[in-house]
C-alpha positions in Angstrom: -61.9 112.3 -76.7 -63.7 109.3 -78.0 -66.7 108.4 -75.9 -69.4 105.6 -76.1 -72.6 106.0 -78.1 -75.0 106.4 -75.1 -72.7 108.8 -73.1 -74.5 112.1 -72.9 -72.0 114.1 -70.9 -70.9 115.0 -67.4 -73.7 116.4 -65.3 -73.1 118.7 -62.3 -74.7 117.2 -59.2 -75.6 120.7 -58.0 -76.4 123.1 -60.8 -77.4 120.4 -63.4 -75.2 121.7 -66.2 -74.0 119.1 -68.6 -70.5 119.3 -69.9 -68.4 117.5 -72.5 -66.0 114.7 -71.4 -63.1 117.0 -72.0 -63.9 118.9 -68.7 -62.7 115.8 -66.7 -62.6 117.6 -63.3 -65.3 119.6 -61.4 -68.1 121.7 -62.9 -66.6 124.9 -64.4 -69.8 126.8 -63.5 -70.1 126.1 -59.8 -67.2 123.9 -58.8 -69.3 120.9 -57.7 -68.6 117.3 -58.7 -69.7 115.9 -62.1 -71.4 112.6 -62.8 -71.4 110.8 -66.2 -74.9 110.4 -67.6 -76.2 108.3 -70.4 -79.2 107.9 -72.8 -80.4 104.5 -71.5 -83.0 104.1 -74.2 -80.1 103.7 -76.7 -78.6 100.8 -74.8 -79.6 97.2 -75.5 -80.0 95.2 -72.4 -80.1 92.0 -74.4 -76.7 92.9 -76.0 -75.2 93.4 -72.6 -76.6 90.2 -71.3 -75.3 88.3 -74.4 -71.9 89.9 -74.4 -71.1 88.3 -71.1 -72.6 85.0 -71.9 -70.0 82.4 -73.2 -72.8 80.4 -74.8 -74.3 83.4 -76.8 -71.9 83.0 -79.8 -70.8 86.6 -79.3 -67.6 85.7 -77.4 -64.9 83.1 -77.8 -66.5 79.7 -77.0 -66.4 79.0 -73.3 -64.9 82.4 -72.4 -67.0 85.2 -70.9 -66.1 88.7 -72.1 -64.2 90.8 -69.7 -66.4 93.2 -67.7 -64.9 96.2 -69.4 -66.0 94.8 -72.8 -69.3 93.4 -71.7 -70.4 96.7 -70.1 -68.7 99.2 -72.4 -72.1 100.7 -73.4 -72.5 101.8 -69.7 -69.1 103.5 -69.5 -68.1 106.9 -70.8 -64.9 106.2 -72.7 -64.6 104.0 -75.7 -62.8 100.7 -74.8 -60.6 101.0 -77.8 -58.9 104.1 -76.5 -59.0 103.6 -72.7 -56.2 102.0 -70.7 -56.6 98.6 -69.1 -54.3 96.2 -67.2 -56.8 93.5 -66.6 -58.6 95.2 -63.7 -62.0 93.8 -62.8 -63.5 90.4 -63.2 -62.6 89.8 -59.6 -64.0 86.6 -57.9 -67.2 86.4 -56.1 -66.4 83.9 -53.4 -69.0 81.9 -51.5 -68.6 82.2 -47.7 -70.9 79.5 -46.3 -69.6 79.4 -42.8 -70.0 83.2 -42.5 -73.6 82.8 -43.8 -74.3 80.4 -41.0 -72.8 82.9 -38.5 -75.0 85.7 -39.8 -78.0 83.4 -40.1 -78.8 84.4 -43.7 -79.3 82.3 -46.8 -76.1 83.2 -48.5 -73.0 85.3 -48.1 -70.5 86.0 -50.9 -67.4 88.1 -50.9 -66.5 90.3 -53.8 -62.7 90.1 -53.6 -61.2 93.3 -55.1 -57.8 92.3 -53.8 -57.1 90.5 -57.1 -57.0 93.8 -59.1 -53.7 94.7 -60.7 -52.4 96.8 -57.7 -54.5 94.9 -55.2 -57.4 97.3 -54.6 -60.9 98.3 -55.8 -59.5 101.7 -56.7 -57.9 100.4 -59.8 -61.3 100.4 -61.5 -61.8 104.1 -61.2 -58.2 105.3 -61.4 -57.9 103.4 -64.7 -60.8 105.4 -66.2 -59.5 108.7 -64.7 -56.0 108.2 -66.1 -57.4 107.1 -69.4 -59.3 110.4 -69.6 -56.2 112.3 -68.7 -54.2 110.5 -71.4 -56.8 111.4 -74.0 -56.7 115.0 -72.9 -52.9 115.0 -73.1 -53.2 114.9 -76.9 -54.6 118.4 -76.9 -53.5 120.1 -73.6 -51.0 119.8 -70.8 -52.2 117.5 -68.0 -48.9 116.7 -66.3 -48.3 116.0 -63.6 -51.2 113.9 -62.4 -51.5 114.1 -58.6 -53.5 112.6 -55.8 -53.6 112.8 -52.0 -54.6 109.5 -50.5 -54.2 107.1 -47.6 -52.2 104.9 -50.0 -54.1 102.7 -52.4 -55.2 105.5 -54.8 -51.6 106.8 -54.8 -50.3 103.3 -55.7 -52.9 102.8 -58.4 -52.4 106.3 -59.9 -48.6 105.6 -60.2 -49.2 102.3 -61.9 -51.7 103.6 -64.5 -49.8 106.9 -65.1 -46.8 104.8 -65.9 -48.8 102.9 -68.5 -49.9 106.2 -70.0 -46.3 107.7 -69.9 -47.5 110.5 -67.7 -45.7 111.9 -64.6 -47.5 111.4 -61.3 -47.3 112.5 -57.7 -48.8 110.7 -54.8 -49.1 112.6 -51.5 -49.6 110.1 -48.6 -49.6 110.5 -44.8 -46.7 109.1 -42.8 -49.2 106.5 -41.5 -49.6 105.1 -45.0 -48.9 101.3 -45.2 -45.3 100.5 -46.3 -46.4 98.3 -49.3 -48.2 101.3 -50.7 -45.2 103.6 -50.3 -42.8 101.1 -51.8 -45.0 100.3 -54.8 -45.7 104.0 -55.7 -42.0 104.3 -56.3 -41.7 100.9 -58.0 -44.4 102.0 -60.5 -42.3 105.0 -61.3 -44.4 107.6 -59.4 -43.1 110.5 -57.3 -44.1 110.3 -53.7 -44.3 113.0 -51.0 -44.9 111.8 -47.4 -46.7 114.3 -45.1 -46.3 113.9 -41.4 -49.6 113.0 -39.8 -52.8 111.8 -41.4 -54.7 112.1 -44.6 -55.7 115.8 -44.0 -52.0 116.6 -43.8 -51.4 114.9 -47.2 -54.3 116.8 -48.7 -52.9 120.1 -47.5 -49.4 119.2 -48.6 -50.6 118.6 -52.2 -51.3 122.3 -52.7 -48.5 123.6 -50.5 -45.7 121.6 -52.1 -46.8 121.1 -55.7 -46.4 124.6 -57.0 -47.1 123.8 -60.6 -50.6 123.3 -62.1 -51.6 119.6 -61.9 -54.4 117.3 -62.9 -56.1 116.1 -59.7 -57.1 112.4 -59.6 -58.9 112.9 -56.3 -62.3 111.2 -55.8 -65.2 113.4 -57.0 -62.6 115.8 -58.4 -62.3 113.5 -61.4 -65.8 112.3 -62.4 -64.4 108.8 -63.3 -63.4 107.2 -60.0 -66.9 106.4 -58.8 -67.9 105.6 -62.3 -65.3 102.8 -62.4 -66.7 101.4 -59.2 -70.0 100.7 -61.0 -68.3 97.6 -62.5 -68.4 96.0 -59.0 -72.2 96.0 -59.2 -72.2 94.9 -62.8 -70.0 91.9 -62.2 -71.9 90.8 -59.1 -75.1 90.8 -61.1 -73.5 89.0 -64.0 -71.9 86.3 -61.8 -75.3 85.7 -60.2 -76.9 85.3 -63.6 -78.7 88.7 -63.3 -80.2 88.0 -59.8 -79.2 90.9 -57.6 -78.4 90.2 -54.0 -80.6 91.6 -51.2 -77.8 93.5 -49.5 -74.3 94.7 -50.4 -72.0 95.9 -47.6 -69.3 98.4 -48.8 -66.5 100.0 -46.9 -67.3 103.7 -47.3 -63.8 105.4 -47.5 -64.2 108.5 -49.8 -67.8 107.6 -50.7 -66.8 106.6 -54.2 -67.4 102.8 -53.8 -70.7 103.2 -52.1 -71.9 105.7 -54.7 -70.6 103.7 -57.6 -72.0 100.3 -56.5 -75.5 101.9 -55.9 -75.4 103.6 -59.3 -74.4 100.4 -61.0 -77.3 98.5 -59.7 -79.7 101.4 -60.4 -78.6 101.3 -64.0 -79.0 97.6 -64.3 -82.5 97.9 -62.8 -83.3 100.7 -65.3 -82.3 98.5 -68.1 -84.3 95.6 -66.7 -81.3 93.4 -66.2 -82.0 93.0 -62.5 -85.3 93.1 -60.7 -84.4 95.5 -58.0 -81.5 97.4 -56.5 -80.1 95.8 -53.3 -79.9 97.7 -50.1 -76.4 99.3 -49.9 -74.8 99.4 -46.5 -72.0 101.9 -45.9 -69.5 100.5 -43.4 -67.0 102.7 -41.4 -64.7 102.5 -38.4 -65.9 103.8 -35.1 -62.9 106.2 -35.1 -63.8 107.9 -38.3 -67.5 107.6 -39.4 -68.7 110.9 -40.8 -71.0 109.3 -43.3 -72.6 107.0 -40.7 -73.0 109.9 -38.3 -74.7 112.0 -40.9 -77.1 109.2 -41.8 -77.9 108.5 -38.2 -78.7 112.2 -37.6 -80.7 112.5 -40.7 -78.4 115.0 -42.4 -77.7 115.3 -46.2 -74.1 116.4 -45.7 -71.4 115.0 -43.4 -69.4 117.2 -41.1 -65.7 116.5 -41.1 -64.6 114.0 -38.4 -62.8 116.1 -35.8 -60.4 113.5 -34.4 -60.0 110.6 -36.9 -58.3 107.5 -35.4 -58.5 104.0 -36.9 -55.7 101.5 -37.5 -57.3 100.7 -40.9 -55.7 103.6 -42.7 -57.9 103.4 -45.9 -61.0 103.9 -43.7 -59.5 107.1 -42.1 -61.1 109.6 -44.4 -62.3 112.4 -42.1 -63.9 114.6 -44.8 -65.0 112.3 -47.6 -65.3 114.1 -50.9 -68.3 112.0 -51.9 -70.1 112.0 -48.5 -73.3 113.7 -49.8 -73.4 111.3 -52.8 -72.9 108.2 -50.6 -75.6 109.4 -48.1 -78.0 109.8 -51.0 -77.1 106.4 -52.4 -77.7 104.6 -49.1 -81.1 106.3 -48.6 -82.2 105.6 -52.2 -81.5 101.9 -51.8 -83.2 101.6 -48.4 -79.8 100.7 -47.0 -78.1 101.8 -43.8 -74.7 102.7 -42.3 -72.9 100.6 -39.7 -69.7 101.1 -37.7 -67.3 98.8 -36.0 -64.4 99.1 -33.6 -60.8 98.5 -34.8 -60.6 95.2 -32.9 -63.8 94.0 -34.5 -62.5 95.0 -38.0 -59.2 93.2 -37.6 -60.8 90.2 -36.0 -63.2 89.9 -38.9 -60.5 90.1 -41.5 -58.5 87.4 -39.7 -61.6 85.2 -39.2 -62.4 85.4 -42.9 -58.9 84.3 -43.8 -58.9 81.5 -41.3 -62.3 80.1 -42.2 -63.0 81.1 -45.8 -59.5 81.1 -47.3 -59.8 84.6 -48.7 -57.3 87.2 -47.5 -58.8 90.5 -46.6 -57.0 93.8 -46.0 -57.6 95.6 -42.7 -60.0 98.0 -44.4 -61.9 95.2 -46.0 -62.5 93.7 -42.6 -65.1 96.5 -41.9 -67.5 94.7 -44.2 -67.9 91.4 -42.3 -67.5 93.3 -39.0 -70.4 95.6 -40.0 -72.4 92.6 -41.2 -71.9 90.9 -37.8 -73.1 94.1 -36.1 -76.2 94.2 -38.3 -76.9 90.5 -37.6 -76.8 91.1 -33.9 -79.4 93.8 -34.4 -81.6 91.4 -36.5 -81.3 93.7 -39.5 -81.1 90.9 -42.0 -83.9 88.6 -43.0 -83.2 84.9 -42.8 -83.6 84.4 -46.6 -81.3 87.4 -47.5 -78.4 87.0 -49.9 -75.6 89.3 -48.7 -72.5 90.4 -50.6 -69.5 91.8 -48.8 -67.0 93.9 -50.7 -63.4 93.3 -49.8 -61.7 96.5 -51.0 -58.1 95.3 -50.9 -55.6 92.5 -50.6 -54.5 91.2 -47.3 -51.0 91.6 -48.5 -51.5 95.4 -48.1 -51.5 95.2 -44.4 -50.2 91.8 -43.2 -48.2 93.4 -40.3 -51.4 95.0 -39.0 -53.3 91.8 -39.1 -50.5 89.7 -37.5 -50.0 92.4 -34.8 -53.6 92.0 -33.9 -53.2 88.3 -33.4 -50.1 88.7 -31.4 -51.8 91.2 -29.2 -54.6 88.8 -28.5 -52.3 85.9 -27.6 -55.2 83.5 -28.1 -57.7 83.9 -30.9 -61.1 82.1 -30.7 -62.3 81.2 -34.2 -65.7 80.2 -35.4 -66.8 76.8 -34.1 -65.0 77.2 -30.8 -61.5 76.3 -32.0 -58.6 78.2 -30.6 -55.1 79.0 -31.7 -52.2 80.1 -29.5 -49.5 82.4 -30.7 -46.2 82.8 -28.8 
């Protein structure tokens, strides 16, 4: 497997053992998750800065290098051998009306809905499938398999198809229809488990009798590593001035962990002055990470009765809970929760007032920001970035049903709309 020059290996988060990239799953010594580590002294910060600068002479005139190229030194796999379908380089959209509502200096939304399959998970799944495709030259890795609320299954099917590898996605019956449809459209096999995510996780082992290569978050060490690029791109777009706060939907913990790690690496290299506070946002009906942080715990207990209409947020036992908890604390961040009505109302308000279409799960970021603003958590001069994890086209029925249930929706500025 061809790796980048600074890549030092996969380090176990518990026992500290460092393994070769060919391990590609959990630590063979203790079974804990692995984290890619690097020799930062061998990475040129100036080279990274110039690689993304269209005026540096290192790129095609007037065209900034794609993030995967600009930040290749901070990724484990050599870009020449890894898959890509144009993921990343998602827009950072100014939201001035929302900034006024939150009474902060600036709000920007990192719109991950413009990734190839419409979600932030393309970033990490792309790396994970790339690693599996490299391993396939020497050993059997088929089939690839993942249990997910929907987006990871769709992404895995897409990238596995690009790699000519068989894949299975196990999803709960509550999974959004667009996810189910597109898993099959991309050529993946799909198994629907009655119930919720926990039932899909159980079904993966029960129904898939053969050995398989698991693409689950923190089973593969690459999903949270791909999420680092969100932080890299935010900093690059802001001309290496990190925001004060980044609000991230927590889900499995991979996005929270990856975003925090990305900013830490940029700070280590001197590309940004400081790591922003990372806020983990969850739904009231499934908030194990927020509960653990509130109680001062290092681990999260599984959520006993998960229930949120934003299916991607319904992860009762996040694989990366401990890593996400640590990431929030290390950045002097916090956790925040919101009710389903607040999440959906926020997603709809962003679409109506700032153009951008948020998925139901993405709505927890502005909903959480409103909650924090009501508690005076922000400073008036703060620059805040909200991460929209997926396209509004993933859950249009959920968003519209929310509107229809309200009958009348009051928007910012006191305007109202009536729906029959």
